[in-house]
Every structure is written in structure tokens, then in C-alpha cells.
C-alpha positions as CSV (number, residue, x, y, z in Angstrom):
1,M,0.0,0.0,0.0
2,W,1.1,3.6,-0.7
3,Y,0.2,7.1,0.1
4,A,-0.8,8.7,-3.2
5,F,-0.4,12.3,-4.4
6,Y,-1.2,14.2,-7.6
7,S,0.7,17.3,-8.7
8,E,-0.1,19.2,-11.9
9,K,3.3,20.9,-11.6
10,Q,5.1,17.6,-11.3
11,K,3.2,16.1,-14.3
12,K,4.1,19.1,-16.5
13,I,7.8,18.9,-15.5
14,I,7.8,15.1,-16.4
15,E,6.1,15.9,-19.7
16,Q,8.7,18.5,-20.5
17,I,11.6,16.3,-19.6
18,N,10.2,13.6,-21.9
19,I,9.9,16.0,-24.8
20,L,13.5,17.2,-24.3
21,N,14.7,13.7,-24.2
22,N,12.5,12.5,-27.0
23,R,10.9,9.8,-24.8
24,K,7.3,8.6,-24.6
25,K,7.2,7.8,-20.9
26,P,4.0,8.3,-18.9
27,S,3.8,11.4,-16.7
28,S,1.4,9.8,-14.3
29,N,0.0,6.4,-13.3
30,L,-3.5,5.1,-12.4
31,Y,-4.0,3.3,-9.1
32,K,-7.0,1.8,-7.3
33,L,-7.9,3.4,-4.0
34,Y,-7.7,1.0,-1.0
35,N,-11.0,-0.5,-0.1
36,S,-12.7,1.0,-3.1
37,D,-13.2,0.5,-6.8
38,K,-12.3,4.1,-7.6
39,I,-9.3,4.7,-9.9
40,V,-7.2,7.8,-9.4
41,E,-4.4,9.5,-11.4
42,I,-1.2,9.7,-9.4
43,T,2.2,11.4,-9.9
44,S,3.9,10.3,-6.7
45,V,3.5,7.4,-4.2
46,F,5.2,6.8,-0.8
47,S,5.3,3.5,0.9
48,Y,2.7,3.1,3.6
49,D,5.2,1.1,5.7
50,D,7.8,3.9,5.6
51,Y,5.7,6.8,6.9
52,N,3.4,7.0,9.9
53,K,0.9,9.3,8.1
54,H,0.6,11.0,4.7
55,T,1.7,14.4,6.1
56,D,5.1,12.9,6.8
57,C,5.8,12.3,3.1
58,D,8.4,14.5,1.6
59,M,6.4,16.2,-1.3
60,N,8.5,18.5,-3.4
61,F,5.5,20.2,-5.1
62,D,3.4,22.8,-3.3
63,D,0.3,22.0,-5.4
64,A,0.4,18.3,-4.4
65,I,-3.0,16.9,-3.5
66,Y,-3.3,13.9,-1.2
67,M,-5.4,11.3,-3.1
68,G,-5.6,8.7,-0.4
69,I,-4.1,5.2,0.1
70,V,-3.8,3.1,-3.0
71,D,-3.2,-0.6,-3.1
72,E,-3.1,-1.6,-6.7
73,W,-1.3,-0.2,-9.8
74,I,-3.7,-0.3,-12.8
75,S,-1.8,1.3,-15.7
76,V,0.2,4.2,-16.9
77,G,-1.6,7.5,-17.0
78,K,-2.0,10.1,-19.6
């Protein structure tokens, strides 16, 4: 399980790096929320075992939104 976050700034930076390096890598991933069937788009995850709570995670982007705890990777994002 992981604490999941989404940052539009992070997504745009990854997209720009991919363009500069002529790569076609995803800038986000889709995960399933824990105890739910809801799928969320994520740019960062942090191991649930390594942090006591989501506020302890070291997010580098001030626009990061905590999406919840995810437990299953579904696919690459957009």
C-alpha cells in the first residue's frame, strides 16, 4: 500500500523532460484506492510502511493533492 499524491506541476515537468529527451514515458499512473473500486491518477507514491501518516511524506511540489491510500497499480496514466 502507498500514500498517493497528484501534482499538476510535477506532471508538466515530467512531460517537458520527456519532450526534451524524445521519450514517450507516462507522466502519471493510475491506481486503485484502497477499499474502493475508484481509480485515481497519481504522480507520486510513498510506501505506507515507511511513513506514519501522509503528512510525513516529503512532497516537493506545493500543489500536491493527497489522493488517499492506494493498493493496486492499474496502468500508466496520460
